[in-house]
Phi, psi and omega in degrees: 000110172278142175288137181282167180301319178293320178298321177289321178305308180299314177297320176290328178296312183296313187259336185260353179097324183213152181292339182271351175278076185266350185254355177295148189301316179301314181300317179291323183292316182297317179296315174300323178295320178294316181291325177298315179299315180299312182295322176302316179297316177303318176290340176289325176269333180240081186297331186267010180279084185288331179297315180292326182294323178291317180300319180292313174306316180296320178294321180296319178292320175298315176294322179299316184297320178297319176296321173303314175301310177301318180299325185278328187260324183211092183301327182291320179294326177297311181297322179293315185290322182292321181287321183293319185270348178075027172291141181261077176230000000 
């Protein structure tokens, strides 16, 4: 399942502040989170899909790096995105 253009537009507007802010840390973290949720659901039904499992691990790592960046540079933005997405950190 690819996110449609409209879904991405809505996601970037909600988390990035504007639909054109696609490269902001909050926007990317939100996008990665949606993709991680989708891949997790896929892996619940297809347990032997190792390629998807590797893709999921890569996404989790990239999201972790972005969260680490936010934590070191702007703790308030980090706390806001964690609370908004419901991540447990």
